[in-house]
mmCIF file as gemmi writes it, N, C-alpha and C atoms, coordinates in Angstrom:
data_model
loop_
_atom_site.group_PDB
_atom_site.id
_atom_site.type_symbol
_atom_site.label_atom_id
_atom_site.label_alt_id
_atom_site.label_comp_id
_atom_site.label_asym_id
_atom_site.label_entity_id
_atom_site.label_seq_id
_atom_site.pdbx_PDB_ins_code
_atom_site.Cartn_x
_atom_site.Cartn_y
_atom_site.Cartn_z
_atom_site.occupancy
_atom_site.B_iso_or_equiv
_atom_site.pdbx_formal_charge
_atom_site.auth_seq_id
_atom_site.auth_asym_id
_atom_site.pdbx_PDB_model_num
ATOM 1 N N . MET Axp A 1 ? 80.062 -19.575 27.049 1 0 ? 1 A 1
ATOM 2 C CA . MET Axp A 1 ? 79.623 -18.289 27.525 1 0 ? 1 A 1
ATOM 3 C C . MET Axp A 1 ? 78.152 -18.058 27.151 1 0 ? 1 A 1
ATOM 4 N N . GLU Axp A 2 ? 77.792 -18.488 25.928 1 0 ? 2 A 1
ATOM 5 C CA . GLU Axp A 2 ? 76.404 -18.332 25.504 1 0 ? 2 A 1
ATOM 6 C C . GLU Axp A 2 ? 75.47 -19.105 26.423 1 0 ? 2 A 1
ATOM 7 N N . GLY Axp A 3 ? 75.923 -20.273 26.852 1 0 ? 3 A 1
ATOM 8 C CA . GLY Axp A 3 ? 75.123 -21.069 27.775 1 0 ? 3 A 1
ATOM 9 C C . GLY Axp A 3 ? 74.882 -20.343 29.083 1 0 ? 3 A 1
ATOM 10 N N . LYS Axp A 4 ? 75.906 -19.669 29.586 1 0 ? 4 A 1
ATOM 11 C CA . LYS Axp A 4 ? 75.753 -18.909 30.833 1 0 ? 4 A 1
ATOM 12 C C . LYS Axp A 4 ? 74.787 -17.748 30.651 1 0 ? 4 A 1
ATOM 13 N N . VAL Axp A 5 ? 74.873 -17.089 29.492 1 0 ? 5 A 1
ATOM 14 C CA . VAL Axp A 5 ? 73.957 -15.976 29.216 1 0 ? 5 A 1
ATOM 15 C C . VAL Axp A 5 ? 72.528 -16.484 29.199 1 0 ? 5 A 1
ATOM 16 N N . LEU Axp A 6 ? 72.294 -17.607 28.517 1 0 ? 6 A 1
ATOM 17 C CA . LEU Axp A 6 ? 70.941 -18.171 28.465 1 0 ? 6 A 1
ATOM 18 C C . LEU Axp A 6 ? 70.471 -18.6 29.848 1 0 ? 6 A 1
ATOM 19 N N . GLU Axp A 7 ? 71.385 -19.172 30.613 1 0 ? 7 A 1
ATOM 20 C CA . GLU Axp A 7 ? 71.049 -19.596 31.977 1 0 ? 7 A 1
ATOM 21 C C . GLU Axp A 7 ? 70.668 -18.399 32.84 1 0 ? 7 A 1
ATOM 22 N N . LEU Axp A 8 ? 71.428 -17.323 32.727 1 0 ? 8 A 1
ATOM 23 C CA . LEU Axp A 8 ? 71.131 -16.122 33.5 1 0 ? 8 A 1
ATOM 24 C C . LEU Axp A 8 ? 69.844 -15.457 33.021 1 0 ? 8 A 1
ATOM 25 N N . ASN Axp A 9 ? 69.614 -15.527 31.734 1 0 ? 9 A 1
ATOM 26 C CA . ASN Axp A 9 ? 68.472 -14.838 31.149 1 0 ? 9 A 1
ATOM 27 C C . ASN Axp A 9 ? 67.152 -15.509 31.499 1 0 ? 9 A 1
ATOM 28 N N . ASN Axp A 10 ? 67.078 -16.773 31.601 1 0 ? 10 A 1
ATOM 29 C CA . ASN Axp A 10 ? 65.902 -17.611 31.87 1 0 ? 10 A 1
ATOM 30 C C . ASN Axp A 10 ? 64.55 -16.903 31.766 1 0 ? 10 A 1
ATOM 31 N N . GLY Axp A 11 ? 64.467 -15.916 30.888 1 0 ? 11 A 1
ATOM 32 C CA . GLY Axp A 11 ? 63.196 -15.26 30.61 1 0 ? 11 A 1
ATOM 33 C C . GLY Axp A 11 ? 62.821 -14.122 31.53 1 0 ? 11 A 1
ATOM 34 N N . THR Axp A 12 ? 63.577 -13.874 32.586 1 0 ? 12 A 1
ATOM 35 C CA . THR Axp A 12 ? 63.179 -12.837 33.537 1 0 ? 12 A 1
ATOM 36 C C . THR Axp A 12 ? 64.083 -11.608 33.51 1 0 ? 12 A 1
ATOM 37 N N . THR Axp A 13 ? 65.282 -11.746 32.964 1 0 ? 13 A 1
ATOM 38 C CA . THR Axp A 13 ? 66.236 -10.643 32.969 1 0 ? 13 A 1
ATOM 39 C C . THR Axp A 13 ? 66.518 -10.187 31.547 1 0 ? 13 A 1
ATOM 40 N N . SER Axp A 14 ? 66.553 -8.895 31.354 1 0 ? 14 A 1
ATOM 41 C CA . SER Axp A 14 ? 66.86 -8.353 30.039 1 0 ? 14 A 1
ATOM 42 C C . SER Axp A 14 ? 68.367 -8.255 29.866 1 0 ? 14 A 1
ATOM 43 N N . ILE Axp A 15 ? 68.896 -9.007 28.928 1 0 ? 15 A 1
ATOM 44 C CA . ILE Axp A 15 ? 70.33 -8.973 28.645 1 0 ? 15 A 1
ATOM 45 C C . ILE Axp A 15 ? 70.722 -7.589 28.133 1 0 ? 15 A 1
ATOM 46 N N . ALA Axp A 16 ? 69.851 -6.983 27.353 1 0 ? 16 A 1
ATOM 47 C CA . ALA Axp A 16 ? 70.152 -5.653 26.802 1 0 ? 16 A 1
ATOM 48 C C . ALA Axp A 16 ? 70.405 -4.646 27.917 1 0 ? 16 A 1
ATOM 49 N N . SER Axp A 17 ? 69.603 -4.681 28.966 1 0 ? 17 A 1
ATOM 50 C CA . SER Axp A 17 ? 69.796 -3.723 30.063 1 0 ? 17 A 1
ATOM 51 C C . SER Axp A 17 ? 71.091 -4.011 30.822 1 0 ? 17 A 1
ATOM 52 N N . LEU Axp A 18 ? 71.437 -5.29 30.965 1 0 ? 18 A 1
ATOM 53 C CA . LEU Axp A 18 ? 72.698 -5.643 31.629 1 0 ? 18 A 1
ATOM 54 C C . LEU Axp A 18 ? 73.891 -5.191 30.793 1 0 ? 18 A 1
ATOM 55 N N . LEU Axp A 19 ? 73.815 -5.37 29.478 1 0 ? 19 A 1
ATOM 56 C CA . LEU Axp A 19 ? 74.891 -4.921 28.598 1 0 ? 19 A 1
ATOM 57 C C . LEU Axp A 19 ? 75.023 -3.403 28.623 1 0 ? 19 A 1
ATOM 58 N N . ASP Axp A 20 ? 73.9 -2.704 28.607 1 0 ? 20 A 1
ATOM 59 C CA . ASP Axp A 20 ? 73.936 -1.239 28.684 1 0 ? 20 A 1
ATOM 60 C C . ASP Axp A 20 ? 74.614 -0.776 29.962 1 0 ? 20 A 1
ATOM 61 N N . LYS Axp A 21 ? 74.275 -1.418 31.065 1 0 ? 21 A 1
ATOM 62 C CA . LYS Axp A 21 ? 74.867 -1.06 32.357 1 0 ? 21 A 1
ATOM 63 C C . LYS Axp A 21 ? 76.378 -1.322 32.36 1 0 ? 21 A 1
ATOM 64 N N . ALA Axp A 22 ? 76.782 -2.476 31.81 1 0 ? 22 A 1
ATOM 65 C CA . ALA Axp A 22 ? 78.206 -2.818 31.766 1 0 ? 22 A 1
ATOM 66 C C . ALA Axp A 22 ? 78.979 -1.854 30.871 1 0 ? 22 A 1
ATOM 67 N N . LEU Axp A 23 ? 78.452 -1.561 29.698 1 0 ? 23 A 1
ATOM 68 C CA . LEU Axp A 23 ? 79.138 -0.643 28.785 1 0 ? 23 A 1
ATOM 69 C C . LEU Axp A 23 ? 79.186 0.772 29.341 1 0 ? 23 A 1
ATOM 70 N N . ASN Axp A 24 ? 78.131 1.186 30.015 1 0 ? 24 A 1
ATOM 71 C CA . ASN Axp A 24 ? 78.118 2.498 30.648 1 0 ? 24 A 1
ATOM 72 C C . ASN Axp A 24 ? 79.222 2.587 31.708 1 0 ? 24 A 1
ATOM 73 N N . GLY Axp A 25 ? 79.372 1.529 32.492 1 0 ? 25 A 1
ATOM 74 C CA . GLY Axp A 25 ? 80.421 1.507 33.508 1 0 ? 25 A 1
ATOM 75 C C . GLY Axp A 25 ? 81.809 1.536 32.899 1 0 ? 25 A 1
ATOM 76 N N . LEU Axp A 26 ? 82.003 0.79 31.805 1 0 ? 26 A 1
ATOM 77 C CA . LEU Axp A 26 ? 83.319 0.764 31.16 1 0 ? 26 A 1
ATOM 78 C C . LEU Axp A 26 ? 83.672 2.092 30.518 1 0 ? 26 A 1
ATOM 79 N N . THR Axp A 27 ? 82.695 2.769 29.959 1 0 ? 27 A 1
ATOM 80 C CA . THR Axp A 27 ? 82.989 4.058 29.329 1 0 ? 27 A 1
ATOM 81 C C . THR Axp A 27 ? 83.299 5.137 30.358 1 0 ? 27 A 1
ATOM 82 N N . ARG Axp A 28 ? 82.872 4.935 31.595 1 0 ? 28 A 1
ATOM 83 C CA . ARG Axp A 28 ? 83.139 5.903 32.668 1 0 ? 28 A 1
ATOM 84 C C . ARG Axp A 28 ? 84.122 5.354 33.691 1 0 ? 28 A 1
ATOM 85 N N . LEU Axp A 29 ? 84.868 4.333 33.304 1 0 ? 29 A 1
ATOM 86 C CA . LEU Axp A 29 ? 85.744 3.642 34.247 1 0 ? 29 A 1
ATOM 87 C C . LEU Axp A 29 ? 86.75 4.575 34.908 1 0 ? 29 A 1
ATOM 88 N N . ASP Axp A 30 ? 87.303 5.499 34.148 1 0 ? 30 A 1
ATOM 89 C CA . ASP Axp A 30 ? 88.278 6.425 34.731 1 0 ? 30 A 1
ATOM 90 C C . ASP Axp A 30 ? 87.659 7.265 35.835 1 0 ? 30 A 1
ATOM 91 N N . LYS Axp A 31 ? 86.446 7.738 35.615 1 0 ? 31 A 1
ATOM 92 C CA . LYS Axp A 31 ? 85.764 8.554 36.62 1 0 ? 31 A 1
ATOM 93 C C . LYS Axp A 31 ? 85.346 7.705 37.823 1 0 ? 31 A 1
ATOM 94 N N . LEU Axp A 32 ? 84.818 6.512 37.551 1 0 ? 32 A 1
ATOM 95 C CA . LEU Axp A 32 ? 84.424 5.616 38.638 1 0 ? 32 A 1
ATOM 96 C C . LEU Axp A 32 ? 85.623 5.291 39.533 1 0 ? 32 A 1
ATOM 97 N N . TYR Axp A 33 ? 86.771 5.051 38.907 1 0 ? 33 A 1
ATOM 98 C CA . TYR Axp A 33 ? 87.973 4.715 39.673 1 0 ? 33 A 1
ATOM 99 C C . TYR Axp A 33 ? 88.455 5.906 40.493 1 0 ? 33 A 1
ATOM 100 N N . SER Axp A 34 ? 88.505 7.071 39.886 1 0 ? 34 A 1
ATOM 101 C CA . SER Axp A 34 ? 89.041 8.234 40.601 1 0 ? 34 A 1
ATOM 102 C C . SER Axp A 34 ? 88.15 8.653 41.767 1 0 ? 34 A 1
ATOM 103 N N . GLU Axp A 35 ? 86.862 8.354 41.689 1 0 ? 35 A 1
ATOM 104 C CA . GLU Axp A 35 ? 85.94 8.728 42.764 1 0 ? 35 A 1
ATOM 105 C C . GLU Axp A 35 ? 85.721 7.615 43.789 1 0 ? 35 A 1
ATOM 106 N N . ALA Axp A 36 ? 86.288 6.448 43.551 1 0 ? 36 A 1
ATOM 107 C CA . ALA Axp A 36 ? 86.045 5.288 44.406 1 0 ? 36 A 1
ATOM 108 C C . ALA Axp A 36 ? 86.905 5.307 45.662 1 0 ? 36 A 1
ATOM 109 N N . ASP Axp A 37 ? 86.401 4.628 46.712 1 0 ? 37 A 1
ATOM 110 C CA . ASP Axp A 37 ? 87.215 4.42 47.907 1 0 ? 37 A 1
ATOM 111 C C . ASP Axp A 37 ? 88.173 3.255 47.629 1 0 ? 37 A 1
ATOM 112 N N . THR Axp A 38 ? 89.054 2.971 48.557 1 0 ? 38 A 1
ATOM 113 C CA . THR Axp A 38 ? 90.078 1.951 48.351 1 0 ? 38 A 1
ATOM 114 C C . THR Axp A 38 ? 89.484 0.586 48.057 1 0 ? 38 A 1
ATOM 115 N N . LYS Axp A 39 ? 88.434 0.202 48.758 1 0 ? 39 A 1
ATOM 116 C CA . LYS Axp A 39 ? 87.809 -1.108 48.545 1 0 ? 39 A 1
ATOM 117 C C . LYS Axp A 39 ? 87.274 -1.225 47.125 1 0 ? 39 A 1
ATOM 118 N N . ARG Axp A 40 ? 86.587 -0.2 46.666 1 0 ? 40 A 1
ATOM 119 C CA . ARG Axp A 40 ? 86.011 -0.218 45.309 1 0 ? 40 A 1
ATOM 120 C C . ARG Axp A 40 ? 87.118 -0.2 44.25 1 0 ? 40 A 1
ATOM 121 N N . LYS Axp A 41 ? 88.199 0.54 44.493 1 0 ? 41 A 1
ATOM 122 C CA . LYS Axp A 41 ? 89.322 0.554 43.557 1 0 ? 41 A 1
ATOM 123 C C . LYS Axp A 41 ? 89.912 -0.845 43.406 1 0 ? 41 A 1
ATOM 124 N N . ARG Axp A 42 ? 90.024 -1.564 44.509 1 0 ? 42 A 1
ATOM 125 C CA . ARG Axp A 42 ? 90.525 -2.941 44.451 1 0 ? 42 A 1
ATOM 126 C C . ARG Axp A 42 ? 89.59 -3.825 43.642 1 0 ? 42 A 1
ATOM 127 N N . GLU Axp A 43 ? 88.284 -3.63 43.802 1 0 ? 43 A 1
ATOM 128 C CA . GLU Axp A 43 ? 87.311 -4.41 43.036 1 0 ? 43 A 1
ATOM 129 C C . GLU Axp A 43 ? 87.437 -4.126 41.541 1 0 ? 43 A 1
ATOM 130 N N . ILE Axp A 44 ? 87.619 -2.859 41.191 1 0 ? 44 A 1
ATOM 131 C CA . ILE Axp A 44 ? 87.758 -2.48 39.782 1 0 ? 44 A 1
ATOM 132 C C . ILE Axp A 44 ? 89.019 -3.1 39.192 1 0 ? 44 A 1
ATOM 133 N N . ILE Axp A 45 ? 90.137 -2.963 39.887 1 0 ? 45 A 1
ATOM 134 C CA . ILE Axp A 45 ? 91.398 -3.536 39.4 1 0 ? 45 A 1
ATOM 135 C C . ILE Axp A 45 ? 91.29 -5.054 39.32 1 0 ? 45 A 1
ATOM 136 N N . GLY Axp A 46 ? 90.686 -5.663 40.327 1 0 ? 46 A 1
ATOM 137 C CA . GLY Axp A 46 ? 90.537 -7.118 40.34 1 0 ? 46 A 1
ATOM 138 C C . GLY Axp A 46 ? 89.67 -7.642 39.211 1 0 ? 46 A 1
ATOM 139 N N . SER Axp A 47 ? 88.693 -6.86 38.781 1 0 ? 47 A 1
ATOM 140 C CA . SER Axp A 47 ? 87.846 -7.303 37.675 1 0 ? 47 A 1
ATOM 141 C C . SER Axp A 47 ? 88.567 -7.176 36.336 1 0 ? 47 A 1
ATOM 142 N N . MET Axp A 48 ? 89.486 -6.247 36.235 1 0 ? 48 A 1
ATOM 143 C CA . MET Axp A 48 ? 90.23 -6.061 34.988 1 0 ? 48 A 1
ATOM 144 C C . MET Axp A 48 ? 91.404 -7.029 34.878 1 0 ? 48 A 1
ATOM 145 N N . TYR Axp A 49 ? 92.023 -7.333 36.007 1 0 ? 49 A 1
ATOM 146 C CA . TYR Axp A 49 ? 93.183 -8.213 36.026 1 0 ? 49 A 1
ATOM 147 C C . TYR Axp A 49 ? 92.841 -9.439 36.86 1 0 ? 49 A 1
ATOM 148 N N . PRO Axp A 50 ? 92.373 -10.527 36.211 1 0 ? 50 A 1
ATOM 149 C CA . PRO Axp A 50 ? 91.872 -11.688 36.945 1 0 ? 50 A 1
ATOM 150 C C . PRO Axp A 50 ? 92.938 -12.462 37.715 1 0 ? 50 A 1
ATOM 151 N N . GLU Axp A 51 ? 94.195 -12.278 37.38 1 0 ? 51 A 1
ATOM 152 C CA . GLU Axp A 51 ? 95.25 -12.954 38.126 1 0 ? 51 A 1
ATOM 153 C C . GLU Axp A 51 ? 95.871 -11.969 39.104 1 0 ? 51 A 1
ATOM 154 N N . LYS Axp A 52 ? 96.579 -12.484 40.066 1 0 ? 52 A 1
ATOM 155 C CA . LYS Axp A 52 ? 97.143 -11.633 41.114 1 0 ? 52 A 1
ATOM 156 C C . LYS Axp A 52 ? 98.114 -10.602 40.568 1 0 ? 52 A 1
ATOM 157 N N . LEU Axp A 53 ? 98.062 -9.423 41.16 1 0 ? 53 A 1
ATOM 158 C CA . LEU Axp A 53 ? 99.035 -8.379 40.854 1 0 ? 53 A 1
ATOM 159 C C . LEU Axp A 53 ? 100.273 -8.627 41.703 1 0 ? 53 A 1
ATOM 160 N N . THR Axp A 54 ? 101.437 -8.347 41.155 1 0 ? 54 A 1
ATOM 161 C CA . THR Axp A 54 ? 102.665 -8.435 41.937 1 0 ? 54 A 1
ATOM 162 C C . THR Axp A 54 ? 103.336 -7.076 41.942 1 0 ? 54 A 1
ATOM 163 N N . PHE Axp A 55 ? 103.926 -6.752 43.058 1 0 ? 55 A 1
ATOM 164 C CA . PHE Axp A 55 ? 104.632 -5.483 43.212 1 0 ? 55 A 1
ATOM 165 C C . PHE Axp A 55 ? 106.094 -5.788 43.431 1 0 ? 55 A 1
ATOM 166 N N . ASP Axp A 56 ? 106.96 -5.245 42.568 1 0 ? 56 A 1
ATOM 167 C CA . ASP Axp A 56 ? 108.386 -5.537 42.654 1 0 ? 56 A 1
ATOM 168 C C . ASP Axp A 56 ? 109.179 -4.441 43.368 1 0 ? 56 A 1
ATOM 169 N N . GLY Axp A 57 ? 108.478 -3.527 44.028 1 0 ? 57 A 1
ATOM 170 C CA . GLY Axp A 57 ? 109.148 -2.436 44.713 1 0 ? 57 A 1
ATOM 171 C C . GLY Axp A 57 ? 109.125 -1.147 43.926 1 0 ? 57 A 1
ATOM 172 N N . MET Axp A 58 ? 108.917 -1.263 42.624 1 0 ? 58 A 1
ATOM 173 C CA . MET Axp A 58 ? 108.872 -0.093 41.746 1 0 ? 58 A 1
ATOM 174 C C . MET Axp A 58 ? 107.55 0.013 40.976 1 0 ? 58 A 1
ATOM 175 N N . SER Axp A 59 ? 107.009 -1.122 40.577 1 0 ? 59 A 1
ATOM 176 C CA . SER Axp A 59 ? 105.789 -1.102 39.771 1 0 ? 59 A 1
ATOM 177 C C . SER Axp A 59 ? 104.968 -2.363 39.999 1 0 ? 59 A 1
ATOM 178 N N . TYR Axp A 60 ? 103.724 -2.324 39.518 1 0 ? 60 A 1
ATOM 179 C CA . TYR Axp A 60 ? 102.816 -3.458 39.609 1 0 ? 60 A 1
ATOM 180 C C . TYR Axp A 60 ? 102.775 -4.179 38.274 1 0 ? 60 A 1
ATOM 181 N N . ARG Axp A 61 ? 102.607 -5.512 38.32 1 0 ? 61 A 1
ATOM 182 C CA . ARG Axp A 61 ? 102.506 -6.311 37.107 1 0 ? 61 A 1
ATOM 183 C C . ARG Axp A 61 ? 101.464 -7.396 37.299 1 0 ? 61 A 1
ATOM 184 N N . THR Axp A 62 ? 100.963 -7.883 36.186 1 0 ? 62 A 1
ATOM 185 C CA . THR Axp A 62 ? 100.119 -9.071 36.161 1 0 ? 62 A 1
ATOM 186 C C . THR Axp A 62 ? 100.414 -9.795 34.862 1 0 ? 62 A 1
ATOM 187 N N . SER Axp A 63 ? 100.144 -11.069 34.841 1 0 ? 63 A 1
ATOM 188 C CA . SER Axp A 63 ? 100.498 -11.822 33.645 1 0 ? 63 A 1
ATOM 189 C C . SER Axp A 63 ? 99.48 -11.667 32.522 1 0 ? 63 A 1
ATOM 190 N N . ARG Axp A 64 ? 98.223 -11.324 32.836 1 0 ? 64 A 1
ATOM 191 C CA . ARG Axp A 64 ? 97.264 -11.143 31.747 1 0 ? 64 A 1
ATOM 192 C C . ARG Axp A 64 ? 96.134 -10.215 32.151 1 0 ? 64 A 1
ATOM 193 N N . LEU Axp A 65 ? 95.542 -9.602 31.144 1 0 ? 65 A 1
ATOM 194 C CA . LEU Axp A 65 ? 94.41 -8.706 31.296 1 0 ? 65 A 1
ATOM 195 C C . LEU Axp A 65 ? 93.139 -9.489 31.003 1 0 ? 65 A 1
ATOM 196 N N . ASN Axp A 66 ? 92.03 -9.157 31.656 1 0 ? 66 A 1
ATOM 197 C CA . ASN Axp A 66 ? 90.741 -9.771 31.373 1 0 ? 66 A 1
ATOM 198 C C . ASN Axp A 66 ? 90.466 -9.652 29.882 1 0 ? 66 A 1
ATOM 199 N N . GLU Axp A 67 ? 90.116 -10.763 29.228 1 0 ? 67 A 1
ATOM 200 C CA . GLU Axp A 67 ? 89.949 -10.783 27.78 1 0 ? 67 A 1
ATOM 201 C C . GLU Axp A 67 ? 88.869 -9.824 27.298 1 0 ? 67 A 1
ATOM 202 N N . ALA Axp A 68 ? 87.772 -9.722 28.014 1 0 ? 68 A 1
ATOM 203 C CA . ALA Axp A 68 ? 86.692 -8.824 27.604 1 0 ? 68 A 1
ATOM 204 C C . ALA Axp A 68 ? 87.152 -7.372 27.651 1 0 ? 68 A 1
ATOM 205 N N . VAL Axp A 69 ? 87.839 -7 28.704 1 0 ? 69 A 1
ATOM 206 C CA . VAL Axp A 69 ? 88.346 -5.633 28.833 1 0 ? 69 A 1
ATOM 207 C C . VAL Axp A 69 ? 89.357 -5.353 27.729 1 0 ? 69 A 1
ATOM 208 N N . ASP Axp A 70 ? 90.231 -6.304 27.461 1 0 ? 70 A 1
ATOM 209 C CA . ASP Axp A 70 ? 91.223 -6.14 26.405 1 0 ? 70 A 1
ATOM 210 C C . ASP Axp A 70 ? 90.558 -5.906 25.054 1 0 ? 70 A 1
ATOM 211 N N . LEU Axp A 71 ? 89.543 -6.686 24.721 1 0 ? 71 A 1
ATOM 212 C CA . LEU Axp A 71 ? 88.835 -6.52 23.448 1 0 ? 71 A 1
ATOM 213 C C . LEU Axp A 71 ? 88.117 -5.186 23.359 1 0 ? 71 A 1
ATOM 214 N N . ILE Axp A 72 ? 87.485 -4.777 24.428 1 0 ? 72 A 1
ATOM 215 C CA . ILE Axp A 72 ? 86.75 -3.512 24.429 1 0 ? 72 A 1
ATOM 216 C C . ILE Axp A 72 ? 87.692 -2.342 24.2 1 0 ? 72 A 1
ATOM 217 N N . TYR Axp A 73 ? 88.843 -2.359 24.835 1 0 ? 73 A 1
ATOM 218 C CA . TYR Axp A 73 ? 89.773 -1.252 24.68 1 0 ? 73 A 1
ATOM 219 C C . TYR Axp A 73 ? 90.556 -1.3 23.372 1 0 ? 73 A 1
ATOM 220 N N . ARG Axp A 74 ? 90.399 -2.393 22.601 1 0 ? 74 A 1
ATOM 221 C CA . ARG Axp A 74 ? 91.059 -2.493 21.31 1 0 ? 74 A 1
ATOM 222 C C . ARG Axp A 74 ? 90.074 -2.311 20.145 1 0 ? 74 A 1
ATOM 223 N N . VAL Axp A 75 ? 88.89 -1.831 20.394 1 0 ? 75 A 1
ATOM 224 C CA . VAL Axp A 75 ? 87.891 -1.685 19.346 1 0 ? 75 A 1
ATOM 225 C C . VAL Axp A 75 ? 88.499 -0.907 18.178 1 0 ? 75 A 1
ATOM 226 N N . GLY Axp A 76 ? 88.347 -1.459 16.987 1 0 ? 76 A 1
ATOM 227 C CA . GLY Axp A 76 ? 88.856 -0.801 15.791 1 0 ? 76 A 1
ATOM 228 C C . GLY Axp A 76 ? 90.234 -1.271 15.361 1 0 ? 76 A 1
ATOM 229 N N . GLU Axp A 77 ? 90.934 -2.032 16.176 1 0 ? 77 A 1
ATOM 230 C CA . GLU Axp A 77 ? 92.28 -2.505 15.827 1 0 ? 77 A 1
ATOM 231 C C . GLU Axp A 77 ? 92.205 -3.884 15.187 1 0 ? 77 A 1
ATOM 232 N N . GLY Axp A 78 ? 92.348 -3.954 13.908 1 0 ? 78 A 1
ATOM 233 C CA . GLY Axp A 78 ? 92.462 -5.24 13.218 1 0 ? 78 A 1
ATOM 234 C C . GLY Axp A 78 ? 91.241 -6.116 13.223 1 0 ? 78 A 1
ATOM 235 N N . TYR Axp A 79 ? 90.051 -5.561 13.293 1 0 ? 79 A 1
ATOM 236 C CA . TYR Axp A 79 ? 88.844 -6.36 13.29 1 0 ? 79 A 1
ATOM 237 C C . TYR Axp A 79 ? 88.116 -6.286 11.943 1 0 ? 79 A 1
ATOM 238 N N . SER Axp A 80 ? 88.806 -5.985 10.875 1 0 ? 80 A 1
ATOM 239 C CA . SER Axp A 80 ? 88.151 -5.813 9.594 1 0 ? 80 A 1
ATOM 240 C C . SER Axp A 80 ? 87.528 -7.101 9.069 1 0 ? 80 A 1
ATOM 241 N N . GLU Axp A 81 ? 88.084 -8.262 9.415 1 0 ? 81 A 1
ATOM 242 C CA . GLU Axp A 81 ? 87.563 -9.519 8.917 1 0 ? 81 A 1
ATOM 243 C C . GLU Axp A 81 ? 86.684 -10.251 9.907 1 0 ? 81 A 1
ATOM 244 N N . LYS Axp A 82 ? 86.643 -9.833 11.142 1 0 ? 82 A 1
ATOM 245 C CA . LYS Axp A 82 ? 85.865 -10.554 12.157 1 0 ? 82 A 1
ATOM 246 C C . LYS Axp A 82 ? 84.745 -9.693 12.671 1 0 ? 82 A 1
């Protein structure tokens, strides 16, 4: 992942500004989702759940959550040593 960051950064892009933009979006995710059209809602859900969603007639499921999203929403849970 660090290699990709360095590759993207190649001296012309500020990583700090990209991180600020990403964190700003995540902190307002509920509002962004509620105000989004159907296409944008699908994009938001697809970015959080990288594997296909399945609908069993009653509810939606996926086998895993995006690791970055999972870590962000767990801030403060058991990270005392890391």
